[in-house]
C-alpha positions in Angstrom: 91.4 85.8 108.4 94.3 88.1 109.5 94.2 92.2 109.1 97.0 94.3 108.9 97.0 98.2 108.6 98.0 99.7 105.2 99.9 102.9 105.2 96.6 105.4 105.5 94.9 103.6 108.5 92.9 101.2 106.1 92.6 97.4 107.4 93.6 95.1 104.5 94.0 91.3 104.1 97.6 89.9 104.8 98.9 88.2 102.2 98.5 84.7 103.3 94.7 84.8 102.7 93.4 82.6 99.9 91.8 83.1 96.8 88.4 81.4 95.9 89.1 81.4 92.5 92.2 80.9 91.0 93.2 84.2 88.9 93.9 83.5 85.2 95.7 86.6 84.7 98.4 88.6 86.8 98.9 92.3 86.6 102.5 93.6 87.7 102.8 97.0 88.2 104.9 99.6 90.2 102.2 101.4 92.0 98.0 100.5 92.5 95.3 102.6 94.0 94.0 102.0 97.2 91.3 103.7 99.3 93.9 105.8 100.8 95.7 106.8 97.4 93.0 106.8 94.7 94.7 108.1 91.9 97.9 106.0 91.8 98.2 105.1 88.8 94.4 104.9 88.4 94.7 104.6 84.4 95.9 101.0 85.2 92.9 100.2 87.3 90.5 101.4 84.7 91.7 98.6 82.3 91.9 96.2 84.9 88.7 96.6 86.0 87.2 96.3 82.4 88.9 92.9 82.3 87.2 91.9 85.3 84.1 93.6 83.9 84.4 91.2 80.8 84.4 87.8 82.8 88.5 87.8 83.2 89.7 86.6 86.8 92.5 89.3 87.3 94.7 89.8 90.5 97.5 92.8 90.8 100.9 92.8 92.7 102.4 96.0 93.3 105.9 95.3 93.0 107.2 98.2 96.1 110.6 97.2 97.1 110.4 98.7 100.7 107.7 96.5 101.8 109.5 94.0 104.0 106.0 91.9 104.8 103.7 91.5 101.7 99.9 92.5 102.6 96.5 92.3 100.3 93.9 94.3 99.9 90.5 94.6 97.8 90.0 97.3 95.7 86.9 97.9 93.7 86.5 94.2 93.4 90.2 93.9 92.2 92.7 91.6 94.7 95.6 93.4 95.1 99.0 92.3 96.9 101.9 94.6 97.8 105.3 93.0 98.1 109.1 93.4 97.4 111.1 91.6 95.1 111.4 88.2 96.9 107.5 88.3 97.5 106.9 88.5 93.7 109.5 86.0 93.0 107.7 83.4 95.4 104.4 84.5 93.6 105.7 83.9 90.1 107.9 80.2 91.3 104.2 79.4 93.2 101.2 79.9 90.8 100.4 79.4 87.4 99.0 82.2 85.4 97.4 82.3 81.6 99.0 85.4 81.1 101.2 88.1 82.7 100.4 91.6 82.2 103.5 94.4 83.0 102.9 98.1 83.4 106.1 100.4 83.7 108.5 97.2 82.9 111.6 96.7 84.9 114.3 93.9 85.2 112.9 92.9 88.3 109.4 92.5 87.3 110.7 90.3 84.2 113.4 87.9 85.7 111.7 86.3 87.9 109.1 84.9 84.7 112.4 84.5 82.5 113.1 81.9 85.8 110.1 80.2 86.9 107.5 80.6 84.0 109.3 81.4 80.7 106.2 79.9 78.2 104.0 81.8 80.1 102.6 84.9 77.6 103.4 88.2 78.7 102.0 91.6 77.4 104.1 94.3 78.6 102.8 98.0 78.5 105.8 100.6 77.4 104.3 104.0 78.7 106.9 106.8 78.7 109.9 107.5 81.2 110.9 103.3 81.3 111.9 103.6 77.8 113.5 106.9 77.2 116.7 107.9 77.1 118.6 110.6 79.5 117.9 113.9 77.5 114.5 113.2 76.1 113.2 115.3 79.4 115.7 117.9 78.8 113.1 120.7 80.1 113.5 119.5 83.6 117.2 119.8 84.2 117.7 123.6 82.1 117.4 125.6 85.7 120.8 125.2 86.6 124.2 123.4 86.3 123.5 121.2 89.3 120.5 119.5 87.6 122.1 118.9 84.4 125.3 117.3 86.4 122.3 115.0 88.2 121.1 114.4 85.1 124.5 113.1 83.3 124.8 111.0 86.5 121.8 109.1 86.2 122.9 108.4 82.4 125.0 105.8 83.9 123.4 105.2 87.2 120.1 104.3 85.5 119.2 104.8 81.8 122.0 103.2 80.4 121.2 99.5 82.0 117.5 100.4 81.7 117.2 100.8 78.0 119.9 97.8 77.7 116.8 95.7 79.4 114.4 97.5 77.1 116.7 96.5 74.2 116.2 92.5 75.4 112.7 93.4 75.8 111.7 94.5 72.6 113.9 91.7 70.9 114.1 88.7 73.3 113.2 85.2 72.4 113.6 84.0 76.0 109.7 84.9 76.6 106.8 85.0 75.1 106.1 88.6 75.0 104.2 91.1 73.2 104.7 95.1 73.8 102.0 97.4 73.4 102.8 101.0 72.6 100.4 104.0 73.3 101.1 105.5 70.1 103.0 104.7 67.1 104.9 108.1 67.2 106.6 106.8 70.6 107.4 103.7 69.6 109.0 104.8 66.2 110.7 108.3 67.4 111.5 107.0 71.1 111.4 103.6 72.4 113.2 101.8 69.3 115.7 104.6 68.4 116.5 104.9 72.3 116.7 100.9 72.9 118.4 100.3 69.6 116.1 98.1 68.4 113.1 97.0 66.9 110.1 95.6 68.6 109.8 92.0 67.7 105.9 91.7 68.4 104.5 95.2 68.4 101.1 96.6 69.1 100.0 100.4 68.8 96.9 100.7 71.4 96.1 104.2 73.0 95.3 104.9 76.6 91.4 104.1 77.0 89.0 107.3 77.3 86.1 106.7 79.4 83.2 107.7 76.9 80.4 107.7 79.6 82.4 110.0 82.1 83.9 112.1 79.5 80.2 112.2 77.2 79.9 114.7 74.3 77.4 117.6 74.5 77.2 119.6 71.7 78.5 122.8 72.2 77.3 126.7 71.5 79.4 129.5 70.0 79.6 131.2 73.1 81.6 128.0 74.4 84.7 129.3 72.5 85.0 131.8 74.8 85.4 129.8 77.7 88.9 128.4 77.6 90.1 125.6 80.4 93.5 124.2 81.4 93.6 121.4 83.5 97.3 120.1 83.9 99.8 118.8 86.7 102.5 121.2 87.6 105.4 118.7 88.8 107.2 118.7 85.3 107.8 121.5 82.5 106.8 119.0 80.2 103.2 119.9 80.3 104.4 123.4 79.3 102.2 125.2 81.3 104.6 128.2 81.4 103.2 128.8 77.4 99.8 128.3 78.4 100.6 131.6 80.8 102.5 133.4 78.3 99.4 132.9 75.5 97.0 134.2 78.3 99.3 137.6 78.7 99.4 137.8 74.9 96.1 137.3 74.5 95.3 140.1 77.2 97.2 142.8 74.8 94.3 141.9 72.2 90.8 143.9 71.8 88.7 140.8 72.4 90.4 139.8 75.3 87.6 140.9 77.9 85.4 138.7 76.4 87.4 135.4 77.1 87.4 133.3 80.4 89.9 131.2 81.8 89.8 128.7 84.1 93.5 127.1 85.1 93.2 123.9 87.5 96.5 122.1 88.4 98.3 120.4 91.2 102.0 120.4 91.9 105.5 122.2 92.8 105.8 124.6 89.7 102.2 125.9 90.2 102.5 129.0 92.4 105.4 130.5 90.7 103.9 129.4 87.2 100.4 131.1 87.2 102.2 134.5 88.9 101.9 136.5 85.5 98.0 136.0 85.5 97.1 136.2 89.0 95.7 140.0 88.5 93.7 139.2 85.6 90.0 139.5 86.4 88.8 136.9 83.7 91.4 134.3 85.1 90.2 131.8 87.6 93.2 129.9 89.2 92.3 127.1 91.7 94.9 124.4 92.8 94.6 121.1 93.8 94.1 117.7 92.7 90.5 117.3 90.4 88.5 113.7 90.6 87.5 112.7 87.2 84.0 113.3 87.9 85.1 117.2 88.8 87.2 117.2 85.0 84.0 116.2 83.5 81.8 119.0 84.9 84.5 121.8 84.3 84.3 120.3 80.5 80.5 121.0 80.3 81.3 124.4 80.9 84.2 125.4 78.6 84.6 124.9 75.2 88.4 125.2 74.5 90.8 123.3 76.3 94.3 124.8 75.9 97.1 121.9 76.6 100.6 123.0 74.9 103.2 120.3 75.4 106.8 119.9 75.2 106.6 116.0 75.1 103.9 113.3 75.2 103.3 110.1 74.1 99.4 110.5 74.1 98.2 113.1 76.0 95.3 111.6 77.8 93.7 114.7 79.9 93.4 116.2 75.7 91.8 113.2 75.0 89.3 113.0 77.6 88.3 116.9 76.5 88.1 115.8 73.1 85.7 113.2 73.7 83.5 115.9 75.8 83.4 118.2 73.0 86.1 120.9 73.9 88.3 121.9 70.9 91.9 120.9 71.9 94.9 123.8 71.2 97.9 122.3 71.6 101.3 121.8 70.2 102.6 120.5 66.8 105.2 118.2 68.7 105.9 114.5 69.6 102.3 112.1 69.6 100.2 115.0 69.6 99.3 115.0 65.6 98.6 111.6 66.0 95.5 112.3 67.9 95.0 115.9 66.7 94.3 117.0 63.4 95.3 120.4 62.8 92.0 122.3 61.8 90.2 118.9 61.3 89.5 117.7 64.9 91.7 121.0 67.0 94.2 123.5 66.5 97.9 122.9 66.9 100.7 125.7 67.3 104.5 125.8 66.8 106.2 124.3 69.7 107.8 127.0 72.1 105.2 129.7 70.8 103.2 131.4 72.9 102.4 133.9 70.5 101.1 131.3 68.2 99.0 129.7 70.6 97.3 133.0 71.1 96.5 133.0 67.4 95.1 129.8 67.5 92.6 130.8 70.1 92.1 134.3 68.4 91.2 132.5 65.1 88.7 130.3 67.0 87.3 133.5 68.5 86.4 135.2 65.2 85.2 131.8 63.6 82.7 130.1 65.5 81.7 127.9 62.8 85.1 126.7 62.9 84.8 125.9 66.7 81.3 123.9 66.3 82.7 122.0 63.7 86.1 121.3 65.3 83.9 120.3 68.3 82.1 117.7 66.9 85.3 116.5 65.0 87.2 116.2 67.9 84.3 114.3 70.1 84.0 111.7 67.3 87.8 111.1 65.8 89.2 110.7 69.8 86.3 108.0 70.4 87.3 106.2 67.1 90.8 106.4 68.4 90.7 105.9 71.8 87.4 104.7 72.7 86.7 100.8 74.7 86.2 99.1 71.1 89.9 100.7 69.9 91.8 100.1 73.2 90.6 97.6 76.0 88.6 95.6 73.9 91.5 95.5 72.0 93.8 94.4 74.8 91.0 91.6 75.7 91.5 90.1 72.6 95.4 90.1 72.9 95.1 88.6 76.3 93.1 85.4 74.9 91.4 84.6 78.0 88.1 83.0 78.1 86.0 84.3 80.5 
């Protein structure tokens, strides 16, 4: 069996290797984990691994246009092929699947199915950027006129064509296609308005939360004094500047020295964002990417998850913290209220209001009984909404392939 070397040095099987058991389901995605890149669309692999565990035969096609010669590798028991549009077209034309599952849909992913397998059932997950108008992430181009000009240029070069494609995808009769939205808010307020059409066959299924990894451990009253922030720092959508501003505001309040803050994150905005709180003795700052197991351990040591946002279709890291029993302090905006009920399963502040974020933490400080009640409610409610049965279990039913 021929081997080639993947980027990063790992030996992998070539695409010429054969399957011992023909796959029932093909997953098509724009990225997938490997031993050299464990976190690349890891949330898709968690789904695929669950399908395999349920007895469904699955293979993955990672559509990566720069790859001239397709190659395959095995990751955690899943067969993955990496190839360009031509290789993908050949795969669809030459093999028959019971269904095709698509993540981060693009014309390149759907056109070969229309040409070669129009009767094959297709399920498309709509996650975020691929279904948004150019202005949705306004917070990422407010620093200079150059950023605004670049965003406006992409309005014509990318967004117009992609949203026209999404309008076709949501309403087409050319394929047997069903569309999964991760939140009802995202479907009603972003995807359908930006595409200009309703979804013909919609489903709302959030991203799954690993209930075994993010186990609920009852919190003590003192845990409300330990506040955690674990966020990416590659975009201003996560409002990390609001987290820092809230800590600065709390530093002016008489109980501040009793609080302990942990800030963890990775991205080009990290250093400049956390600079205002670097000198505070009760603020621990550590850059770097964390494995899921490390995040779960941080959950065990903290009681409050500080996660303001400017735009979220779900807020997966917040939901993971809730599953561990942390009380989320977030923003009353976008899809967040769909997953956090204010004063019932968490605390929600006004958008762009760091003082109100600080007020929510102060309320928890002075009301330990509220904190304990919210902790229990956060863990139970997020399991009901994002646990296996409500997410991947429903997806397996939707796929409709017998194990």
